VEXDREN-2710 file (C-alpha; in Angstrom, 1 decimal):
% VEXDREN-2710
k/r/px/py/pz
1/MET/-39.7/-2.0/-55.6
2/ILE/-38.7/1.4/-54.2
3/ALA/-37.5/4.0/-56.6
4/SER/-34.1/5.5/-56.0
5/GLY/-35.5/8.9/-55.3
6/SER/-37.8/7.6/-52.5
7/ILE/-35.1/5.8/-50.5
8/PRO/-33.6/9.0/-49.0
9/THR/-37.2/10.0/-48.1
10/LEU/-37.7/6.7/-46.3
11/LEU/-34.4/7.1/-44.4
12/ILE/-35.3/10.6/-43.3
13/GLU/-38.7/9.4/-42.1
14/ALA/-37.1/6.6/-40.2
15/ALA/-34.6/9.0/-38.7
16/LEU/-37.3/11.3/-37.5
17/ARG/-39.3/8.5/-36.0
18/THR/-36.2/7.3/-34.2
19/LEU/-35.5/10.8/-33.0
20/MET/-39.1/11.0/-31.5
21/LEU/-38.6/7.6/-29.9
22/GLY/-35.3/8.8/-28.4
23/ALA/-36.9/12.0/-27.0
24/GLY/-39.6/9.8/-25.4
25/VAL/-37.0/7.5/-23.8
26/LEU/-35.0/10.5/-22.6
27/ALA/-38.1/12.0/-21.0
28/LEU/-38.8/8.7/-19.3
29/VAL/-35.3/8.5/-17.9
30/LYS/-35.4/12.1/-16.6
31/LEU/-38.9/11.9/-15.2
32/THR/-38.3/8.6/-13.3
33/ARG/-34.8/9.8/-12.2
34/LEU/-33.4/6.5/-13.3
35/ARG/-30.1/5.6/-11.6
36/ASP/-29.6/2.1/-12.9
37/LEU/-26.8/2.0/-15.4
38/ARG/-27.7/-1.5/-16.6
39/ALA/-31.3/-0.6/-17.1
40/GLU/-30.5/2.6/-18.9
41/SER/-28.0/0.9/-21.2
42/MET/-30.6/-1.7/-22.0
43/LEU/-33.1/1.0/-23.0
44/TRP/-30.7/2.8/-25.3
45/THR/-29.6/-0.4/-26.8
46/LEU/-33.2/-1.2/-27.6
47/VAL/-33.6/2.2/-29.1
48/LEU/-30.5/1.5/-31.2
49/GLY/-32.0/-1.8/-32.5
50/VAL/-35.3/-0.1/-33.3
51/GLY/-33.5/2.7/-35.1
52/LEU/-31.7/0.3/-37.4
53/ALA/-34.9/-1.6/-38.2
54/MET/-37.0/1.5/-38.5
55/PRO/-36.8/1.8/-42.4
56/PHE/-38.2/-1.8/-42.7
57/LEU/-40.8/-1.1/-39.9
58/CYS/-42.0/2.0/-41.8
59/LEU/-42.6/-0.2/-44.9
60/TRP/-44.2/-3.0/-43.0
61/ALA/-46.3/-1.4/-40.2
62/PRO/-49.8/-0.1/-41.2
63/GLY/-50.6/3.5/-40.4
64/ALA/-52.8/3.7/-37.3
65/LEU/-53.1/7.5/-37.4
66/VAL/-53.3/9.6/-40.6
67/LEU/-52.5/13.3/-40.3
68/ARG/-54.3/15.1/-43.1
69/LEU/-52.9/18.4/-44.5
70/PRO/-55.5/20.6/-46.2
71/GLN/-54.9/21.8/-49.8
72/LEU/-55.5/25.3/-51.0
73/SER/-57.6/24.2/-53.9
74/ALA/-60.5/21.9/-53.7
75/LEU/-59.4/20.2/-56.9
76/SER/-56.5/17.8/-56.0
77/THR/-54.7/15.4/-58.2
78/ALA/-55.0/12.8/-55.4
79/SER/-58.7/12.4/-56.2
80/MET/-58.1/12.1/-60.0
81/PRO/-57.2/9.0/-62.0
82/ALA/-53.5/8.5/-62.6
83/ALA/-53.6/9.8/-66.2
84/ALA/-55.6/12.9/-65.3
85/ALA/-53.3/13.7/-62.4
86/THR/-50.2/13.4/-64.6
87/ALA/-51.7/15.6/-67.3
88/THR/-52.7/18.3/-64.8
89/LEU/-49.3/18.4/-63.1
90/ALA/-47.6/18.5/-66.5
91/SER/-49.7/21.5/-67.7
92/ALA/-49.2/23.3/-64.4
93/ALA/-45.4/22.9/-64.2
94/PRO/-43.4/25.8/-65.3
95/HIS/-41.3/25.4/-68.4
96/THR/-37.6/25.4/-67.6
97/ASP/-34.5/24.6/-69.7
98/GLY/-30.8/24.3/-69.3
99/LEU/-29.3/23.6/-65.8
100/GLY/-32.5/24.4/-64.0
101/ALA/-34.4/21.7/-65.9
102/PHE/-31.6/19.2/-65.3
103/LEU/-31.5/19.9/-61.6
104/ALA/-35.3/19.7/-61.3
105/ALA/-35.4/16.4/-63.0
106/ARG/-32.4/14.9/-61.2
107/THR/-33.0/16.2/-57.6
108/GLY/-33.9/12.8/-56.2
109/GLN/-30.9/11.1/-57.9
110/ILE/-28.5/13.8/-56.7
111/ALA/-29.8/13.4/-53.1
112/TRP/-29.5/9.7/-53.3
113/ALA/-25.9/9.9/-54.7
114/LEU/-24.9/12.3/-52.0
115/TYR/-26.3/10.1/-49.3
116/LEU/-24.6/7.0/-50.7
117/ILE/-21.2/8.7/-50.9
118/VAL/-21.2/9.7/-47.2
119/ALA/-22.8/6.4/-46.0
120/VAL/-20.4/4.2/-47.9
121/ALA/-17.5/6.2/-46.6
122/GLY/-18.7/5.8/-43.0
123/LEU/-19.3/2.1/-43.4
124/ALA/-15.9/1.6/-45.0
125/ARG/-14.3/3.4/-42.1
126/VAL/-16.1/1.0/-39.6
127/ALA/-15.1/-2.1/-41.7
128/THR/-11.5/-0.9/-42.0
129/GLY/-11.2/-0.3/-38.3
130/LEU/-12.6/-3.8/-37.6
131/ALA/-10.2/-5.4/-40.1
132/LEU/-7.2/-3.6/-38.6
133/THR/-8.2/-4.5/-35.0
134/THR/-8.7/-8.2/-36.0
135/ARG/-5.2/-8.2/-37.4
136/LEU/-3.9/-6.6/-34.2
137/TYR/-5.6/-9.3/-32.1
138/LEU/-4.2/-12.1/-34.2
139/ARG/-0.7/-10.7/-33.9
140/ALA/-0.9/-10.3/-30.1
141/ARG/0.7/-12.9/-27.8
142/PRO/-1.6/-15.0/-25.6
143/VAL/-0.7/-14.6/-21.9
144/GLN/0.1/-17.7/-19.9
145/ALA/0.0/-16.8/-16.3
146/PRO/-1.9/-17.9/-13.1
147/TRP/-3.9/-14.7/-13.0
148/VAL/-5.4/-15.3/-16.4
149/ILE/-7.8/-17.9/-15.1
150/GLY/-9.1/-19.2/-18.4
151/ARG/-9.7/-15.8/-19.9
152/ASP/-8.7/-14.7/-23.4
153/ILE/-6.0/-12.2/-22.5
154/ARG/-3.3/-11.2/-25.0
155/VAL/-0.4/-8.8/-24.9
156/SER/0.4/-6.5/-27.8
157/THR/3.3/-4.1/-28.3
158/GLU/1.1/-1.9/-30.7
159/ILE/-1.2/-0.6/-28.1
160/GLY/-0.6/1.8/-25.2
161/GLY/-3.5/0.8/-22.9
162/PRO/-5.9/-2.0/-22.2
163/VAL/-8.7/-2.5/-24.7
164/CYS/-11.6/-4.9/-25.2
165/PHE/-12.0/-6.6/-28.6
166/GLY/-15.0/-8.9/-28.8
167/ARG/-14.7/-11.4/-25.9
168/ALA/-10.9/-10.9/-25.6
169/ILE/-8.9/-8.4/-23.5
170/LEU/-5.7/-6.9/-25.0
171/LEU/-3.1/-5.5/-22.6
172/PRO/0.0/-3.5/-23.4
173/SER/3.5/-4.9/-23.0
174/GLY/4.8/-4.8/-19.5
175/CYS/1.5/-5.7/-17.9
176/GLU/3.1/-8.7/-16.2
177/ARG/5.1/-6.2/-14.0
178/TRP/2.1/-4.2/-13.0
179/PRO/1.2/-4.0/-9.3
180/GLU/-1.5/-6.4/-8.3
181/ALA/-4.0/-3.6/-7.5
182/LYS/-3.6/-2.0/-10.9
183/ARG/-3.9/-5.3/-12.7
184/ALA/-7.0/-6.2/-10.8
185/ALA/-8.6/-2.9/-11.5
186/VAL/-7.8/-3.0/-15.2
187/LEU/-9.1/-6.6/-15.6
188/ALA/-12.3/-5.7/-13.7
189/HIS/-12.9/-2.8/-16.0
190/GLU/-12.3/-4.9/-19.2
191/GLU/-14.3/-7.9/-17.9
192/SER/-17.2/-5.6/-17.3
193/HIS/-17.1/-4.6/-21.0
194/VAL/-16.9/-8.3/-22.1
195/ARG/-19.8/-9.3/-19.8
196/ARG/-22.0/-6.4/-21.1
197/GLY/-21.1/-7.0/-24.7
198/ASP/-20.0/-3.3/-25.1
199/PHE/-17.8/-4.1/-28.1
200/PHE/-20.7/-5.4/-30.2
201/VAL/-23.0/-2.6/-29.0
202/CYS/-20.4/0.0/-30.0
203/LEU/-20.0/-1.7/-33.4
204/VAL/-23.7/-1.6/-34.1
205/ALA/-23.9/2.0/-32.9
206/ALA/-21.1/3.0/-35.3
207/THR/-23.0/1.2/-38.2
208/HIS/-26.2/3.1/-37.2
209/ARG/-24.3/6.4/-37.2
210/ALA/-22.8/5.6/-40.7
211/VAL/-26.2/4.8/-42.1
212/PHE/-28.0/7.7/-40.5
213/TRP/-25.1/10.2/-40.7
214/PHE/-27.5/13.1/-41.4
215/SER/-29.3/12.6/-38.1
216/PRO/-27.7/14.3/-35.0
217/PHE/-29.5/11.7/-32.8
218/ALA/-27.4/8.9/-34.3
219/TRP/-24.2/10.6/-33.3
220/TRP/-25.6/11.4/-29.8
221/LEU/-26.8/7.8/-29.3
222/GLU/-23.4/6.4/-30.1
223/ALA/-21.7/8.8/-27.6
224/ARG/-24.3/8.1/-25.0
225/LEU/-23.9/4.3/-25.2
226/GLY/-20.1/4.7/-24.9
227/ASP/-20.5/7.0/-21.9
228/LEU/-22.7/4.4/-20.2
229/ALA/-20.3/1.6/-21.0
230/GLU/-17.3/3.4/-19.5
231/THR/-19.3/4.6/-16.4
232/ALA/-20.6/1.1/-15.7
233/SER/-17.1/-0.4/-16.1
234/ASP/-15.5/2.2/-13.9
235/ALA/-18.1/1.4/-11.2
236/ALA/-17.3/-2.3/-11.4
237/ALA/-13.5/-1.7/-11.2
238/SER/-13.9/0.7/-8.3
239/ARG/-16.0/-1.9/-6.4
240/ARG/-13.4/-4.6/-7.1
241/ILE/-10.5/-2.8/-5.4
242/ASN/-12.8/-1.0/-3.0
243/ASP/-10.8/2.2/-3.4
244/PRO/-12.4/4.9/-5.6
245/ALA/-9.5/7.4/-5.2
246/GLY/-7.0/4.7/-5.9
247/TYR/-8.9/3.6/-9.0
248/ALA/-9.0/7.3/-10.2
249/GLU/-5.2/7.4/-10.0
250/ILE/-4.9/4.1/-12.0
251/LEU/-7.3/5.5/-14.6
252/LEU/-5.2/8.6/-15.1
253/GLU/-2.0/6.6/-15.2
254/VAL/-3.4/4.3/-17.9
255/ALA/-4.6/7.3/-19.9
256/ARG/-1.1/8.8/-20.1
257/GLY/0.2/6.0/-22.2
258/ALA/-2.9/5.1/-24.1
259/ARG/-3.1/5.5/-27.9
260/PRO/-6.2/5.6/-30.1
261/THR/-7.2/2.2/-31.4
262/PRO/-9.9/1.6/-34.1
263/ALA/-12.9/-0.6/-33.5
264/MET/-12.0/-1.2/-29.8
265/VAL/-13.5/-0.4/-26.5
266/ALA/-10.6/1.3/-24.7
267/MET/-10.3/1.9/-21.0
268/ALA/-8.8/5.4/-21.4
269/HIS/-11.2/6.6/-24.1
270/GLY/-14.9/7.3/-24.3
271/PRO/-16.2/10.3/-22.3
272/GLY/-13.9/12.9/-20.8
273/LEU/-11.5/11.7/-18.1
274/ALA/-12.4/14.7/-15.9
275/LYS/-16.1/13.7/-16.0
276/ARG/-15.3/10.1/-15.2
277/VAL/-12.9/10.9/-12.3
278/THR/-15.5/13.3/-10.9
279/HIS/-18.2/10.6/-11.1
280/ILE/-15.9/8.0/-9.4
281/LEU/-14.9/10.3/-6.6
282/ALA/-18.5/11.4/-6.0
283/ARG/-19.5/7.9/-5.3
284/VAL/-23.0/8.4/-6.7
285/PRO/-25.1/5.5/-5.4
286/GLU/-27.1/3.4/-7.8
287/ALA/-30.8/2.5/-7.4
288/PRO/-31.3/-0.9/-9.2
289/LEU/-34.8/-1.4/-10.6
290/GLY/-34.8/-5.1/-10.3
291/LYS/-36.2/-7.6/-12.8
292/ALA/-39.8/-6.3/-12.6
293/GLY/-38.8/-2.7/-13.0
294/ARG/-36.5/-3.4/-15.9
295/ALA/-39.2/-5.4/-17.7
296/LEU/-41.7/-2.6/-17.2
297/ALA/-39.2/-0.1/-18.6
298/VAL/-38.5/-2.3/-21.6
299/GLY/-42.2/-2.7/-22.2
300/ALA/-42.7/1.1/-22.1
301/VAL/-40.0/1.5/-24.8
302/ILE/-41.6/-1.2/-26.9
303/ALA/-45.0/0.5/-26.6
304/MET/-43.5/3.8/-27.6
305/SER/-41.7/2.2/-30.6
306/PHE/-45.0/0.7/-31.8
307/ALA/-46.7/4.1/-31.5
308/PHE/-44.1/6.0/-33.4
309/VAL/-43.9/3.4/-36.1
310/SER/-47.7/3.3/-36.6
311/VAL/-48.2/7.0/-37.0
312/ARG/-48.7/8.1/-40.6
313/ALA/-48.8/11.5/-42.2
314/ALA/-50.6/12.1/-45.5
315/ALA/-52.0/15.1/-47.3
316/SER/-55.8/15.2/-47.7
317/ALA/-57.1/14.4/-51.1
318/ALA/-59.1/17.6/-51.7
319/GLY/-60.1/20.4/-49.4
320/PRO/-62.0/19.6/-46.2
321/VAL/-62.4/16.1/-44.9
322/ALA/-65.6/14.2/-45.6
323/SER/-68.4/15.0/-43.1
324/ALA/-72.1/14.1/-43.3
325/SER/-73.0/17.6/-42.0
326/GLN/-71.5/19.5/-45.0
327/PRO/-73.8/20.4/-48.0
328/ARG/-73.8/17.9/-50.8
329/LEU/-72.9/20.7/-53.2
330/PHE/-69.4/20.7/-51.9
331/TRP/-68.7/17.0/-52.5
332/LEU/-66.7/15.3/-55.3
333/TYR/-67.7/11.7/-56.0
334/ARG/-65.3/9.4/-57.8
335/ALA/-66.7/7.9/-61.0
336/SER/-66.8/4.2/-61.0
337/ALA/-65.2/2.1/-63.7
338/THR/-68.6/1.1/-65.2
339/GLN/-70.0/4.7/-65.1
340/PRO/-70.3/6.5/-68.5
341/ALA/-67.6/9.1/-69.1
342/SER/-70.1/12.0/-69.7
343/SER/-72.6/11.4/-66.9
344/ALA/-72.3/15.1/-66.0
345/THR/-71.3/18.3/-67.7
346/ILE/-69.4/21.2/-66.3
347/ALA/-71.2/24.5/-65.8
348/PRO/-69.7/27.0/-68.3
349/THR/-68.5/30.2/-66.7
350/ARG/-65.9/32.8/-67.2
351/SER/-62.4/31.7/-66.5
352/HIS/-59.2/33.5/-65.6
353/ARG/-57.5/32.1/-68.8
354/ALA/-58.5/31.5/-72.3
355/ALA/-59.5/28.0/-73.5
356/PRO/-57.1/26.3/-75.8
357/ARG/-58.1/26.1/-79.5
358/HIS/-58.1/22.3/-79.6
359/ALA/-60.6/22.1/-76.7
360/ARG/-63.9/20.6/-77.8
361/PRO/-67.1/20.1/-75.8
362/VAL/-67.8/16.6/-74.7
363/ALA/-71.0/15.2/-76.1
364/ALA/-73.4/14.0/-73.5
365/ALA/-74.5/10.4/-73.6
366/ALA/-77.7/8.9/-72.2
367/PRO/-77.0/7.3/-68.8
368/ALA/-77.1/3.5/-68.9
369/ALA/-78.0/3.3/-65.2
370/PRO/-79.4/5.7/-62.5
371/GLN/-76.8/8.2/-61.6
372/PRO/-76.1/9.9/-58.3
373/ASP/-77.3/13.5/-57.8
374/PHE/-73.7/14.7/-58.0
375/THR/-70.8/13.2/-59.9
376/TYR/-67.7/14.3/-61.6
377/ASN/-66.2/13.5/-65.0
378/PRO/-62.4/13.6/-65.1
379/ARG/-62.3/13.7/-68.9
380/ALA/-64.6/16.7/-68.9
381/LEU/-62.3/18.4/-66.4
382/LEU/-59.3/18.0/-68.7
383/ASP/-61.0/18.9/-72.0
384/GLU/-63.1/21.8/-70.7
385/PRO/-60.8/24.3/-68.9
386/VAL/-63.6/26.8/-68.2
387/ALA/-64.9/25.0/-65.2
388/MET/-65.5/27.3/-62.2
389/VAL/-63.2/26.3/-59.4
390/ALA/-64.2/27.8/-56.1
391/PRO/-61.7/28.0/-53.2
392/ALA/-63.4/25.1/-51.4
393/ALA/-65.3/23.2/-54.1
394/VAL/-66.0/22.5/-57.8
395/ILE/-69.6/23.3/-58.6
396/LEU/-71.1/20.8/-60.9
397/ARG/-74.3/20.8/-62.9
398/THR/-76.7/18.1/-62.0
399/PRO/-78.5/16.0/-64.8
400/ALA/-81.7/17.5/-63.6
401/ALA/-80.5/21.0/-64.5
402/ASP/-79.8/20.0/-68.1
403/SER/-83.4/18.8/-68.7
404/PRO/-85.8/21.2/-70.3
END
């Protein structure tokens, strides 16, 4: 079970890994000069799915690479038993009282409460928008006309422009009197959203942004997916009527009467209209990758996802990393469970602080089994504070040095 203070840390780690994955995918798109809207949408949708699952992947995936951070002191609590590490940290911590002590003890809980407040507010906004839009869809009137052709098309007096809700298309009142070219362009645009499943992708992106509200990449990813959805639908509608300039005029006309709608994919919303009109009139040709190219791109993103999930970072236990070429004097060996507690003594030297009055020397006991040349006694380290701690090692006295 994860402690409440560690959950924000896990989410921050997941957000950083998703950010690195997004940077890798963006570099892949730029380097390959990808001009396939369907393939790019597929890649960013895959990044969105991995980002939502990243906290669980961080808990499940084993660390393939460990980044070790050296400590300033050779004596680290990571190499001590749990009780010794706790006592050492407690003795080294500064004594605080009042508000400072309260904040120091409740930092994790405060961070967790702050995250929950913002995340719950974001999720509640998404859920409220979905509920209001569902009610709007249920109150809309189904269209019975020859041009419907078995599609779920409804008319609502509460919207000012065409929108996509799930697998349905909602049109404003008066759509039956539209010119045929305008109705064909609008339906082509919304059908593209339905076919691509843009409503569900945008809903998942909004949920991801609410959960990882502290990550700028979550906000950018939601905007990028919306941009790609509108650009692809504009291209489909422009091809349907075979008149880019005429479709740009229709888009501007629809945008004049459009009103914001929650939890919907609206034709007149998304990226800036000026940018969309410029892209339509520029007639930028696409370069489809084909099935093999798309499969290769998806495989590259999956490989990058596995790499970023597997990388681990951890602080080194004590000082330099183990190496056979280093002198044995600079090594600390863990005492086994069956080893006597006093198999070695600490060399008494001058210390920078006075020993406490209750400190007592540890009586040496005869070893029950052959001991290694160098060992360390955690109890002696706690009870005898006059041990000489060098910047890179703890110098220990060997059993041979104690013999006459």
